[in-house]
N, C-alpha and C positions, 0 to 999 in steps of 0.2 A: 503494499499499500504505500503510494506518496502523497505528499502533501495535498495536491487538489483533490485526490480520491478520500483521504482523511478528512477533508473540509465539507466534501460532501456528505460523507456519513454524518458528521457532527451537525449540520445543517438539517439532515433528515430527521434523525435522532431527537435533536432537540426543538424541532418545529421553529427553525429559525431561516433567516435568509443566508445565503452563502456570503453575503459581504460581512454579518453578524458572527457568521460562524469563524470566517477568515480573523475578523479582530479578536476573537475568542481565544482561538487557537494563536495567533500572535502574542497577545498578551500573556498566555501562560508560558509560553517560551521565552519572553524577555523576564518573567520573574523567576522563572527557574534559573536562569541566566546569571541574573543581577544576585541571585541568592548565594549561587556556587560562588561566583566571582569575591563573595565577601566571606568563603570558606564555610558556609551555612550549609543547611541540607533541607531537601524538599521531600517532606513522606506525604504520601496519598495512601491513607488506609486500604488494603484491597487491592493496593496496584503495585506500589513499591517505593524505593526511596532512592533519591537522586542525591549524591554528597562527593565531594572532593576528597581524592586521596594523593598521598603522596609518594613518588615515584623515586628512588634512589638514584643518584649516579652511578653510573657502571662504565666499563671497558666495553667498547664495541670493535667491530671489524668493518672496514671499510670492504664492500663486497668487490671492488674492482681490483684492488692492490695488494688488499689481504692485512694492511699497516692496521694498527693497532689506533683506535682515537677514543678521547674522552668524550661521553654522554653525559650532560647536567642533569642534575635533579629537575624534577619537575612537578608541577601540578597536575592531576589529571582526573578528569569527571568519570565518576562511577555510578551505575545503576544496579540496586539490590530488589528483585522481584520479591512482592509481598507472598504470603503464603495463598492466599485466594487467585493470584495470579497463576502461581505455580500448580495451583488444584484444578485451574481452569484449563490449562493446556494439557496435563496429564490425561 
């Protein structure tokens, strides 16, 4: 499912116009992004939790030359599915 299909689904299920569904989805994405940027978490009961995880620095290899390179530590977004979502998929 891509963004356009998700907007269509939201519009149908919530009895909204596509424009309103687009605004709602965009507001959700912006809200999650801004919360994660502040190193917060977003928990949607029954769906899952969006959080920020720290990835340690490490040594990698350049695939072309095989030379060792240093990879800096980074913050990465993570999603942990909730129990209800896991059960729905099984």
